[in-house]
N, C-alpha and C positions, 0 to 999 in steps of 0.2 A: 430384417431378414434379407439375406442375399437373393438376388434374382434367380440364380441357378437352382436354388432350393424350391422355387415356386412351381417349377414345371419339371416333370420327370417322364419322359416318353417311354421309359421301361414299364411304368405303371399303365399308361394308355395302351401300350402294345405288349402287355405281359405275355399273352398267349398267341399273339398273331404270328410270331416266328415259328412256333410249334405247329400251328395250323398250316402255315405256308409250307413247312417241311413235309407234313402229311399229304397235302395236296400235290406237291412235287413228286413224292414217292408213288402215289397212286397213278399219276400221269406217267411217270417213268415206267412203271410196270405195264400199263396199257400200251405205251409206245413200244416196249420190248416185245410184247405179245403180238402186236399188229405187224411190226417189222418182220418178226420171225415167220409169221403166217404168210405175209405177202412175198417175202424174199425167198424163203425156203419151201413154202407150201406145207409147213408142219400143221398137224392137227391142233385144235385149240387146247386140248389138255397137255400136249407135249410142249407147245409154245409157252403155256402158263408155267409149267414145271421149270422150263429153262429160264423164264423171267424171274423166278424166285430162287432157284438153286445157284445160278451163275453169280449173282451179286454176293451171295454168302461166301462162296469160294474166293471171290475177289477180295472180300473183307479179310479172310485169312491170309491171302497173298500180301495184302497191304501190311498187315501186322507182322508177318514173317520178314518182309523187306525192311521194316523199320527196326525190328528187334534183333534180328540175326544178321542180315546181310549188310546193313548200314555200317556196322563196325568193321566187317571184313572189307568192304569197298573202301572205306577210309584208310585202312591199313595198306591196301594195295596201292592206292593213290600216293600215299606218303612214301612207301618203299620204292616205287618206280621213279619218283621224282621227275615225271614228265612235265614239260613246259605247258602243254595244252590242257592238262588236268589240274584244276585248282581245288584244293580241299575245301575252300570256302564256297564252292559251287555244288556241294553235295546234294542240295535240294533239287536242282535241275537234273542231275545224274539219276537220282532216285525216281524222279518223275518219268524220265525216259524209260528206265528199266521197268517201272510199274506199268506204264502204258503198253509196252511190248508184251509183258506178261499178261496184262488184262486182255489184250486182243487174242493171245494164244489160249487163254482160259475160256474166253467167250466162244472161240471157234471150236474148241474141244467139247465144251458142254453142249453146244448146239449140235455138233456132229453126233455125239453119243446119245443125247436125249431125243433128238428128232429124226436122226438118220439122214440128215441133209447132206448133200455132196459137199466136199470140203470147200470148193470155190464159192458156193452159196453161203456157207457158214462164215467164210472170211468176209464176204460182202456185208452180211448182217452184222458182223463184229465191228465193222468200220462205220456203216451208215447209221445204225441205231444210236451210238453215242453222239454223233453229230446232231441228229434230230433232238435228242435229249438236251443237248447244249442250247438249241433254239428254244425248247420248252422252258428251260431254266431262265433264259434271258427274258422271255415273254412274261413269265410269272413274276420275276424280279421287278420288271418295269410296271406291271399292273399293281403290284403290292406298293411300290413307291408312290404311284398316283393315288391309291387309296389312303396311304399314310398321310400324304400332304393334304388331302381333302379332310380327313378326320382332325388333323392338327389345326387347320384353318378354322374349322367349325368349332372346335373346342376352345380356341383362343377367343372367339367372340362371345362365348357363353360364360366364361369364368374370369373373375378379376385376378385369380391366382396365376393364370396362364399369360405368358407374354403375347404381344401382338404377333400375328402370323408373319408380318414383314420382318420381325427380328429373328424368327426361327426359319432356317432353311434346312430341308432334309438333305442329307448326303447320300448320293447313289452308291458311294463306296463303303458306307457303314450303315446299313439299314437297321441294325439291331439297336444302336444307341446313337442318336443324333444330337446329343446335348451340345450346345455351343457355350463357350465361356462368356457369360453375360455380365461379368464384373464391370 
């Protein structure tokens, strides 16, 4: 039996990524509520409504951008034949357009739902994603430490698992860290 068939981290961590996503989402919502309350002074119910409604609208914006506007943007890039616009870089163009739209949506939702002044809504629309980025990084690092600990303890308990020294977890691919062990 080949070594790579002896260990499958997708079985060990079958539900860990789902749990990680749920924990991140709960933290994201709490961060959004907290930022909204601190920055704009919104009431708890209005901050909570904003924390749930705005991501849903951004999901539709994301879908609309990929399904409708991506094709139109590609057509414009190809028809103008401008040197600084490369059709192979569509991902970065979409990311920039999405981010601008995301900020505008966040500001609008905040303003309409909480009645916050536009300047405070804008500050919240920029600061809250930055804090969520740090939250994502922290959770990602803690999860990788947990995963390494479980892998090393599992390797010592079973003859089917390779030694922990032969398995190194990748911080770039936490879902499936199988190495080619041939």
